[in-house]
N, CA, C and O atoms as CSV, one atom per row, in Angstrom:
chain,resi,resn,atom,element,x,y,z
A,1,UNK,N,N,111.599,283.923,35.447
A,1,UNK,CA,C,111.611,285.260,34.861
A,1,UNK,C,C,112.848,285.410,34.019
A,1,UNK,O,O,113.915,284.914,34.382
A,2,UNK,N,N,112.718,286.097,32.884
A,2,UNK,CA,C,113.825,286.171,31.932
A,2,UNK,C,C,114.740,287.351,32.248
A,2,UNK,O,O,114.875,288.247,31.415
A,3,UNK,N,N,115.397,287.385,33.465
A,3,UNK,CA,C,116.326,288.483,33.813
A,3,UNK,C,C,117.781,288.093,33.480
A,3,UNK,O,O,118.217,286.970,33.735
A,4,UNK,N,N,118.492,289.036,32.919
A,4,UNK,CA,C,119.972,288.788,32.818
A,4,UNK,C,C,120.592,288.790,34.129
A,4,UNK,O,O,120.402,289.745,34.881
A,5,UNK,N,N,121.335,287.784,34.479
A,5,UNK,CA,C,122.051,287.719,35.771
A,5,UNK,C,C,123.559,287.894,35.569
A,5,UNK,O,O,124.248,288.376,36.468
A,6,UNK,N,N,124.052,287.525,34.453
A,6,UNK,CA,C,125.528,287.789,34.253
A,6,UNK,C,C,125.902,287.574,32.763
A,6,UNK,O,O,125.231,286.890,31.990
A,7,UNK,N,N,126.972,288.188,32.462
A,7,UNK,CA,C,127.681,288.006,31.138
A,7,UNK,C,C,129.080,287.604,31.445
A,7,UNK,O,O,129.776,288.241,32.235
A,8,UNK,N,N,129.499,286.506,30.792
A,8,UNK,CA,C,130.885,286.011,30.973
A,8,UNK,C,C,131.640,286.159,29.603
A,8,UNK,O,O,131.555,285.260,28.765
A,9,UNK,N,N,132.294,287.164,29.401
A,9,UNK,CA,C,133.092,287.326,28.200
A,9,UNK,C,C,134.512,286.785,28.504
A,9,UNK,O,O,135.395,287.522,28.943
A,10,UNK,N,N,134.693,285.480,28.255
A,10,UNK,CA,C,135.882,284.769,28.765
A,10,UNK,C,C,137.114,285.499,28.404
A,10,UNK,O,O,137.392,285.827,27.250
A,11,UNK,N,N,137.890,285.753,29.518
A,11,UNK,CA,C,139.214,286.413,29.380
A,11,UNK,C,C,139.122,287.895,29.238
A,11,UNK,O,O,140.169,288.542,29.283
A,12,UNK,N,N,137.935,288.524,29.063
A,12,UNK,CA,C,137.858,289.929,28.810
A,12,UNK,C,C,137.123,290.672,29.947
A,12,UNK,O,O,137.675,291.593,30.550
A,13,UNK,N,N,135.939,290.284,30.216
A,13,UNK,CA,C,135.123,290.976,31.096
A,13,UNK,C,C,133.949,290.142,31.630
A,13,UNK,O,O,133.316,289.387,30.892
A,14,UNK,N,N,133.682,290.298,32.905
A,14,UNK,CA,C,132.513,289.657,33.478
A,14,UNK,C,C,131.564,290.753,34.097
A,14,UNK,O,O,132.022,291.678,34.768
A,15,UNK,N,N,130.284,290.611,33.850
A,15,UNK,CA,C,129.316,291.537,34.415
A,15,UNK,C,C,128.267,290.744,35.148
A,15,UNK,O,O,127.824,289.710,34.648
A,16,UNK,N,N,127.866,291.175,36.281
A,16,UNK,CA,C,126.738,290.490,37.003
A,16,UNK,C,C,125.729,291.528,37.473
A,16,UNK,O,O,126.074,292.679,37.745
A,17,UNK,N,N,124.471,291.093,37.562
A,17,UNK,CA,C,123.344,292.008,37.836
A,17,UNK,C,C,122.495,291.399,38.973
A,17,UNK,O,O,122.400,290.179,39.106
A,18,UNK,N,N,121.894,292.259,39.769
A,18,UNK,CA,C,120.900,291.743,40.753
A,18,UNK,C,C,119.699,292.638,40.692
A,18,UNK,O,O,119.793,293.800,40.296
A,19,UNK,N,N,118.545,292.088,41.092
A,19,UNK,CA,C,117.244,292.687,40.970
A,19,UNK,C,C,116.434,292.644,42.288
A,19,UNK,O,O,116.670,291.812,43.165
A,20,UNK,N,N,115.477,293.577,42.380
A,20,UNK,CA,C,114.585,293.479,43.524
A,20,UNK,C,C,113.379,292.558,43.075
A,20,UNK,O,O,113.313,292.118,41.927
A,21,UNK,N,N,112.476,292.304,43.997
A,21,UNK,CA,C,111.285,291.458,43.669
A,21,UNK,C,C,110.429,291.969,42.533
A,21,UNK,O,O,109.736,291.179,41.892
A,22,UNK,N,N,110.452,293.250,42.265
A,22,UNK,CA,C,109.710,293.863,41.132
A,22,UNK,C,C,110.474,293.794,39.845
A,22,UNK,O,O,110.041,294.373,38.849
A,23,UNK,N,N,111.645,293.079,39.819
A,23,UNK,CA,C,112.467,292.947,38.645
A,23,UNK,C,C,113.154,294.224,38.204
A,23,UNK,O,O,113.580,294.356,37.057
A,24,UNK,N,N,113.253,295.153,39.124
A,24,UNK,CA,C,114.012,296.400,38.843
A,24,UNK,C,C,115.485,296.144,39.119
A,24,UNK,O,O,115.807,295.424,40.064
A,25,UNK,N,N,116.415,296.724,38.304
A,25,UNK,CA,C,117.823,296.477,38.534
A,25,UNK,C,C,118.193,297.197,39.739
A,25,UNK,O,O,117.847,298.366,39.910
A,26,UNK,N,N,118.929,296.502,40.637
A,26,UNK,CA,C,119.393,297.036,41.900
A,26,UNK,C,C,120.924,297.299,41.911
A,26,UNK,O,O,121.395,298.313,42.427
A,27,UNK,N,N,121.691,296.320,41.307
A,27,UNK,CA,C,123.155,296.467,41.222
A,27,UNK,C,C,123.716,295.831,40.028
A,27,UNK,O,O,123.153,294.911,39.436
A,28,UNK,N,N,124.900,296.372,39.670
A,28,UNK,CA,C,125.634,295.796,38.530
A,28,UNK,C,C,127.111,295.834,38.872
A,28,UNK,O,O,127.618,296.857,39.332
A,29,UNK,N,N,127.790,294.749,38.657
A,29,UNK,CA,C,129.227,294.691,38.911
A,29,UNK,C,C,129.945,294.392,37.602
A,29,UNK,O,O,129.532,293.474,36.894
A,30,UNK,N,N,130.971,295.100,37.257
A,30,UNK,CA,C,131.754,294.920,35.987
A,30,UNK,C,C,133.193,294.702,36.425
A,30,UNK,O,O,133.729,295.423,37.267
A,31,UNK,N,N,133.826,293.646,35.804
A,31,UNK,CA,C,135.223,293.399,36.225
A,31,UNK,C,C,136.221,294.091,35.419
A,31,UNK,O,O,137.313,294.320,35.937
A,32,UNK,N,N,135.979,294.472,34.160
A,32,UNK,CA,C,137.025,295.157,33.365
A,32,UNK,C,C,136.352,296.233,32.487
A,32,UNK,O,O,135.784,295.935,31.437
A,33,UNK,N,N,136.435,297.453,32.942
A,33,UNK,CA,C,135.768,298.612,32.214
A,33,UNK,C,C,136.431,298.830,30.844
A,33,UNK,O,O,135.824,299.491,30.001
A,34,UNK,N,N,137.623,298.322,30.577
A,34,UNK,CA,C,138.271,298.572,29.267
A,34,UNK,C,C,137.421,297.989,28.069
A,34,UNK,O,O,137.502,298.445,26.928
A,35,UNK,N,N,136.641,296.994,28.410
A,35,UNK,CA,C,135.851,296.342,27.407
A,35,UNK,C,C,134.299,296.718,27.390
A,35,UNK,O,O,133.439,296.019,26.853
A,36,UNK,N,N,134.084,297.822,28.002
A,36,UNK,CA,C,132.692,298.288,28.190
A,36,UNK,C,C,132.575,299.694,27.583
A,36,UNK,O,O,133.569,300.389,27.371
A,37,UNK,N,N,131.304,300.089,27.310
A,37,UNK,CA,C,131.123,301.536,26.910
A,37,UNK,C,C,131.363,302.311,28.159
A,37,UNK,O,O,131.569,301.699,29.207
A,38,UNK,N,N,131.353,303.587,28.128
A,38,UNK,CA,C,131.737,304.371,29.268
A,38,UNK,C,C,130.746,304.377,30.383
A,38,UNK,O,O,131.105,304.846,31.463
A,39,UNK,N,N,129.458,303.877,30.231
A,39,UNK,CA,C,128.520,303.891,31.306
A,39,UNK,C,C,128.904,302.969,32.398
A,39,UNK,O,O,128.836,303.404,33.548
A,40,UNK,N,N,129.331,301.654,32.178
A,40,UNK,CA,C,129.661,300.820,33.303
A,40,UNK,C,C,131.057,301.206,33.796
A,40,UNK,O,O,131.882,301.683,33.017
A,41,UNK,N,N,131.321,300.999,35.096
A,41,UNK,CA,C,132.582,301.255,35.677
A,41,UNK,C,C,133.106,299.985,36.424
A,41,UNK,O,O,132.356,299.059,36.732
A,42,UNK,N,N,134.383,300.005,36.681
A,42,UNK,CA,C,134.928,298.928,37.405
A,42,UNK,C,C,134.570,299.029,38.875
A,42,UNK,O,O,135.385,299.477,39.682
A,43,UNK,N,N,133.438,298.644,39.211
A,43,UNK,CA,C,132.828,298.862,40.602
A,43,UNK,C,C,131.536,298.134,40.629
A,43,UNK,O,O,131.129,297.407,39.723
A,44,UNK,N,N,130.906,298.397,41.783
A,44,UNK,CA,C,129.503,297.938,41.944
A,44,UNK,C,C,128.606,299.188,42.050
A,44,UNK,O,O,128.872,300.134,42.792
A,45,UNK,N,N,127.535,299.120,41.259
A,45,UNK,CA,C,126.611,300.275,41.228
A,45,UNK,C,C,125.330,299.872,41.989
A,45,UNK,O,O,124.915,298.716,41.910
A,46,UNK,N,N,124.727,300.767,42.691
A,46,UNK,CA,C,123.433,300.522,43.309
A,46,UNK,C,C,122.412,301.482,42.750
A,46,UNK,O,O,122.705,302.666,42.582
A,47,UNK,N,N,121.228,301.002,42.461
A,47,UNK,CA,C,120.146,301.746,41.835
A,47,UNK,C,C,118.993,301.997,42.740
A,47,UNK,O,O,118.533,301.077,43.414
A,48,UNK,N,N,118.494,303.227,42.786
A,48,UNK,CA,C,117.310,303.610,43.627
A,48,UNK,C,C,116.139,303.845,42.613
A,48,UNK,O,O,116.298,304.525,41.599
A,49,UNK,N,N,115.002,303.269,42.929
A,49,UNK,CA,C,113.798,303.385,42.049
A,49,UNK,C,C,112.693,304.070,42.813
A,49,UNK,O,O,112.529,303.778,43.998
A,50,UNK,N,N,111.905,304.984,42.202
A,50,UNK,CA,C,110.804,305.586,42.829
A,50,UNK,C,C,109.513,304.819,42.503
A,50,UNK,O,O,109.551,303.805,41.807
A,51,UNK,N,N,108.370,305.308,43.010
A,51,UNK,CA,C,107.080,304.611,42.736
A,51,UNK,C,C,106.604,304.691,41.305
A,51,UNK,O,O,105.672,303.992,40.907
A,52,UNK,N,N,107.241,305.538,40.542
A,52,UNK,CA,C,106.924,305.666,39.088
A,52,UNK,C,C,107.797,304.744,38.226
A,52,UNK,O,O,107.766,304.818,36.997
A,53,UNK,N,N,108.571,303.880,38.881
A,53,UNK,CA,C,109.551,302.896,38.224
A,53,UNK,C,C,110.612,303.695,37.495
A,53,UNK,O,O,111.029,303.270,36.417
A,54,UNK,N,N,111.082,304.836,38.014
A,54,UNK,CA,C,112.168,305.617,37.460
A,54,UNK,C,C,113.473,305.468,38.317
A,54,UNK,O,O,113.450,305.516,39.547
A,55,UNK,N,N,114.473,305.307,37.670
A,55,UNK,CA,C,115.748,305.234,38.399
A,55,UNK,C,C,116.118,306.691,38.798
A,55,UNK,O,O,116.403,307.524,37.938
A,56,UNK,N,N,116.105,306.965,40.082
A,56,UNK,CA,C,116.271,308.321,40.578
A,56,UNK,C,C,117.719,308.541,40.991
A,56,UNK,O,O,118.198,309.674,40.957
A,57,UNK,N,N,118.396,307.529,41.363
A,57,UNK,CA,C,119.850,307.668,41.771
A,57,UNK,C,C,120.547,306.384,41.535
A,57,UNK,O,O,120.026,305.290,41.751
A,58,UNK,N,N,121.787,306.566,41.068
A,58,UNK,CA,C,122.776,305.475,40.900
A,58,UNK,C,C,123.982,305.803,41.761
A,58,UNK,O,O,124.587,306.867,41.627
A,59,UNK,N,N,124.317,304.895,42.631
A,59,UNK,CA,C,125.461,305.159,43.505
A,59,UNK,C,C,126.670,304.304,42.934
A,59,UNK,O,O,126.591,303.081,42.822
A,60,UNK,N,N,127.744,305.001,42.598
A,60,UNK,CA,C,128.986,304.349,42.036
A,60,UNK,C,C,130.172,304.667,42.990
A,60,UNK,O,O,130.494,305.835,43.206
A,61,UNK,N,N,130.775,303.687,43.521
A,61,UNK,CA,C,131.823,303.868,44.460
A,61,UNK,C,C,131.499,304.841,45.620
A,61,UNK,O,O,132.335,305.617,46.084
A,62,UNK,N,N,130.246,304.741,46.043
A,62,UNK,CA,C,129.776,305.613,47.130
A,62,UNK,C,C,129.335,306.992,46.788
A,62,UNK,O,O,128.900,307.748,47.657
A,63,UNK,N,N,129.444,307.351,45.469
A,63,UNK,CA,C,129.107,308.693,45.027
A,63,UNK,C,C,127.755,308.577,44.259
A,63,UNK,O,O,127.615,307.740,43.368
A,64,UNK,N,N,126.743,309.456,44.634
A,64,UNK,CA,C,125.499,309.430,43.945
A,64,UNK,C,C,125.563,310.183,42.614
A,64,UNK,O,O,126.212,311.218,42.456
A,65,UNK,N,N,124.835,309.575,41.672
A,65,UNK,CA,C,124.565,310.277,40.380
A,65,UNK,C,C,123.044,310.256,40.169
A,65,UNK,O,O,122.415,309.248,40.489
A,66,UNK,N,N,122.438,311.303,39.654
A,66,UNK,CA,C,121.030,311.363,39.583
A,66,UNK,C,C,120.543,311.468,38.132
A,66,UNK,O,O,121.191,312.061,37.270
A,67,UNK,N,N,119.396,310.877,37.913
A,67,UNK,CA,C,118.725,310.997,36.610
A,67,UNK,C,C,117.788,312.148,36.592
A,67,UNK,O,O,117.236,312.545,37.619
A,68,UNK,N,N,117.604,312.697,35.396
A,68,UNK,CA,C,116.578,313.754,35.285
A,68,UNK,C,C,115.398,313.300,34.396
A,68,UNK,O,O,115.631,312.566,33.436
A,69,UNK,N,N,114.231,313.678,34.656
A,69,UNK,CA,C,113.036,313.226,33.924
A,69,UNK,C,C,112.232,314.500,33.449
A,69,UNK,O,O,112.291,315.562,34.069
A,70,UNK,N,N,111.496,314.327,32.337
A,70,UNK,CA,C,110.644,315.380,31.869
A,70,UNK,C,C,109.476,315.451,32.711
A,70,UNK,O,O,109.319,314.574,33.561
A,71,UNK,N,N,108.596,316.425,32.581
A,71,UNK,CA,C,107.322,316.489,33.297
A,71,UNK,C,C,106.366,315.404,33.024
A,71,UNK,O,O,105.480,315.108,33.826
A,72,UNK,N,N,106.551,314.776,31.832
A,72,UNK,CA,C,105.720,313.618,31.507
A,72,UNK,C,C,106.348,312.299,32.060
A,72,UNK,O,O,105.807,311.218,31.828
A,73,UNK,N,N,107.490,312.397,32.788
A,73,UNK,CA,C,107.994,311.173,33.406
A,73,UNK,C,C,109.011,310.429,32.527
A,73,UNK,O,O,109.430,309.330,32.891
A,74,UNK,N,N,109.428,311.008,31.357
A,74,UNK,CA,C,110.388,310.301,30.526
A,74,UNK,C,C,111.816,310.729,30.865
A,74,UNK,O,O,112.091,311.884,31.190
A,75,UNK,N,N,112.727,309.724,30.774
A,75,UNK,CA,C,114.129,310.040,31.071
A,75,UNK,C,C,114.653,311.138,30.139
A,75,UNK,O,O,114.557,311.070,28.913
A,76,UNK,N,N,115.232,312.187,30.826
A,76,UNK,CA,C,115.766,313.327,29.940
A,76,UNK,C,C,117.243,313.398,30.046
A,76,UNK,O,O,117.857,313.982,29.153
A,77,UNK,N,N,117.912,312.839,31.095
A,77,UNK,CA,C,119.329,312.941,31.172
A,77,UNK,C,C,119.860,312.117,32.350
A,77,UNK,O,O,119.260,311.986,33.417
A,78,UNK,N,N,121.078,311.561,32.040
A,78,UNK,CA,C,121.797,310.794,33.019
A,78,UNK,C,C,123.241,310.674,32.627
A,78,UNK,O,O,123.581,310.424,31.470
A,79,UNK,N,N,124.080,310.855,33.613
A,79,UNK,CA,C,125.572,310.641,33.467
A,79,UNK,C,C,126.114,311.307,32.226
A,79,UNK,O,O,126.924,310.732,31.498
A,80,UNK,N,N,125.662,312.525,31.990
A,80,UNK,CA,C,126.233,313.368,30.907
A,80,UNK,C,C,125.520,313.097,29.542
A,80,UNK,O,O,125.800,313.781,28.557
A,81,UNK,N,N,124.643,312.142,29.497
A,81,UNK,CA,C,123.860,311.847,28.299
A,81,UNK,C,C,122.531,312.556,28.329
A,81,UNK,O,O,121.981,312.751,29.413
A,82,UNK,N,N,121.964,312.968,27.148
A,82,UNK,CA,C,120.648,313.524,27.040
A,82,UNK,C,C,119.797,312.561,26.255
A,82,UNK,O,O,120.286,311.914,25.328
A,83,UNK,N,N,118.544,312.452,26.604
A,83,UNK,CA,C,117.668,311.542,25.937
A,83,UNK,C,C,116.417,312.336,25.420
A,83,UNK,O,O,115.936,313.248,26.092
A,84,UNK,N,N,115.931,311.980,24.265
A,84,UNK,CA,C,114.763,312.650,23.677
A,84,UNK,C,C,113.809,311.591,23.220
A,84,UNK,O,O,114.210,310.721,22.448
A,85,UNK,N,N,112.582,311.607,23.643
A,85,UNK,CA,C,111.623,310.622,23.224
A,85,UNK,C,C,110.924,311.178,21.928
A,85,UNK,O,O,110.338,312.260,21.964
A,86,UNK,N,N,110.994,310.450,20.832
A,86,UNK,CA,C,110.386,310.817,19.599
A,86,UNK,C,C,109.276,309.826,19.273
A,86,UNK,O,O,109.527,308.646,19.024
A,87,UNK,N,N,108.092,310.310,19.280
A,87,UNK,CA,C,106.883,309.494,18.917
A,87,UNK,C,C,106.478,309.781,17.462
A,87,UNK,O,O,106.512,310.922,17.001
A,88,UNK,N,N,106.108,308.743,16.781
A,88,UNK,CA,C,105.612,308.859,15.415
A,88,UNK,C,C,104.297,309.639,15.263
A,88,UNK,O,O,103.796,309.793,14.149
């Protein structure tokens, strides 16, 4: 299966990822947040997924963060970001 398991940016940052049997992201570990966009943190994150394959909760340093979805099931917001689906 073509899943990303880790990134090794030598001397800067290492990121590693784990997945469940359905290939859904379960955790991410980042070693140096200074070389990341604001979403990753210097910690381990745990992801909760519902039966619609939506990430419903991300736990960072033991604190839960929740995603919001539209009535159609599309991601609408997470971690201070808003998302809009635009179809042609």
